[in-house]
C-alpha positions in Angstrom: 98.9 138.3 103.8 95.3 137.8 105.1 93.8 139.6 102.1 95.9 137.4 99.8 94.7 134.3 101.6 91.0 135.3 101.3 91.5 136.2 97.6 93.2 132.9 96.9 90.4 131.0 98.8 87.7 132.7 96.8 89.6 132.0 93.5 90.0 128.4 94.5 86.3 127.9 95.3 85.0 129.7 92.2 87.7 128.1 90.0 87.1 124.5 91.0 83.3 125.0 91.0 83.4 126.3 87.5 86.0 123.8 86.3 83.8 120.9 87.3 80.9 122.5 85.4 83.1 122.9 82.3 84.2 119.2 82.2 80.6 118.1 82.5 80.3 118.2 78.8 80.6 114.5 78.5 78.5 111.9 80.4 80.2 110.6 83.5 83.4 112.7 83.3 82.8 115.2 86.1 81.3 112.7 88.5 84.1 110.2 87.9 86.8 112.8 88.4 85.3 113.9 91.7 84.9 110.2 92.8 88.6 109.4 92.2 89.7 112.7 93.8 87.6 111.9 96.8 89.2 108.5 97.1 92.6 110.0 97.1 91.6 112.6 99.7 90.1 109.9 101.9 93.3 107.9 101.9 95.5 110.9 102.6 93.2 112.5 105.2 92.7 109.2 107.0 96.4 108.5 107.1 97.0 112.0 108.6 94.0 111.5 111.0 92.0 114.5 109.6 88.7 112.8 110.4 86.2 115.6 109.5 87.6 116.1 106.0 87.9 112.3 105.4 84.3 111.8 106.6 83.0 114.5 104.2 85.1 113.0 101.4 83.6 109.6 102.1 80.1 111.0 102.0 80.7 112.8 98.7 82.4 109.8 97.2 79.5 107.5 98.2 77.0 110.0 96.8 78.8 110.4 93.6 79.3 106.7 93.2 75.6 106.0 93.5 75.0 108.6 90.8 78.0 107.7 88.6 76.7 104.4 87.3 73.6 106.0 85.9 75.7 108.9 84.5 78.1 106.7 82.3 77.5 106.9 78.5 74.8 106.6 77.5 73.6 108.5 80.5 70.2 107.8 82.0 70.6 110.8 84.2 72.9 113.9 83.9 74.4 116.3 86.3 73.6 119.5 84.4 74.5 122.9 86.0 72.5 122.1 89.1 74.6 119.0 89.7 78.1 120.0 88.6 78.2 123.3 90.3 77.4 122.0 93.8 79.7 119.0 93.2 82.5 121.5 92.4 81.7 123.6 95.4 81.7 120.6 97.7 85.1 119.2 96.5 86.6 122.7 96.8 85.4 123.1 100.3 86.5 119.6 101.4 90.0 120.4 100.1 90.1 123.6 102.1 89.0 122.0 105.4 92.5 120.8 106.5 93.9 124.2 105.8 91.2 125.8 107.9 91.9 123.4 110.7 95.6 124.5 110.9 97.2 121.8 108.7 99.6 124.0 106.8 102.1 121.5 105.4 102.7 122.0 101.7 101.1 118.6 101.0 97.7 120.2 101.8 98.2 122.7 99.1 99.6 120.2 96.6 97.1 117.3 96.9 94.0 119.2 95.9 95.7 120.7 92.9 97.1 117.4 91.7 93.9 115.4 92.2 91.9 118.0 90.4 94.5 118.7 87.7 92.3 117.6 84.8 89.5 120.1 85.4 92.1 122.8 86.4 94.2 122.3 83.2 91.1 122.1 81.0 89.7 125.3 82.4 93.1 127.1 82.2 93.7 126.0 78.6 90.1 127.0 77.6 90.5 130.4 79.2 93.8 131.2 77.5 92.8 129.6 74.2 89.8 131.8 73.9 91.8 134.9 74.9 94.4 134.2 72.2 91.6 133.7 69.6 90.4 137.2 70.6 87.1 136.0 71.9 85.6 136.2 75.4 87.3 133.7 77.8 83.8 133.0 79.1 82.3 132.1 75.8 81.3 128.5 74.9 83.3 126.3 72.6 83.8 122.6 71.8 87.6 122.5 72.3 87.7 121.0 75.8 89.9 117.9 76.3 87.0 115.5 76.0 85.9 117.2 72.8 89.4 116.9 71.3 89.6 113.2 72.2 86.3 112.7 70.4 87.7 114.6 67.3 90.6 112.2 67.4 88.1 109.3 66.9 87.6 108.1 70.4 84.1 107.2 71.5 82.6 108.9 74.5 83.3 105.9 76.7 86.9 105.6 75.6 87.5 109.3 76.0 86.2 109.4 79.6 88.1 106.2 80.5 91.3 107.7 79.1 90.7 110.9 81.1 89.9 108.7 84.2 93.2 106.9 83.7 95.1 110.1 83.5 93.3 111.4 86.5 94.0 108.2 88.4 97.7 108.6 87.5 97.6 112.1 89.0 95.8 110.8 92.1 98.4 108.1 92.6 101.2 110.7 92.0 99.6 112.9 94.7 99.8 110.1 97.2 103.5 109.4 96.8 104.7 112.5 98.8 101.9 112.0 101.3 103.1 108.5 102.3 106.8 109.3 102.4 
């Protein structure tokens, strides 16, 4: 069981880190998703009195918010790999902190998955789409959610705000079982 836990933790950290990097293909998307996820985590962790994790989520949310306004389309500054990878690592570690501190209710497994569902789904679909096409799952393509929304005719701004809206819905959904 311990080996499975270690493997799952490594998979979570690597997966979330890379999924944030993958959705950084459009200005403002990765930073906005992380900001809204942090807000959700702050409310849940504060309600449950998990102060260390909520403190770290506040710091990350504030840092991302300061950056976010300059990252909206047309971006004056971008995350790039050196921004999106640490952002993914930090949010992955913040979501693991309550589990490390002994909070093992199912809510602490569910909340991170739901709040980060957009990057998780985008990465999962990309991985399997590439496999089914017979190409390397690690190759680059322009078929991510944000690319598909642009192909449907949405501007960059409308595409990210639509994805923010969907992410915000997931965040609100994540809070329902937490407060009942």
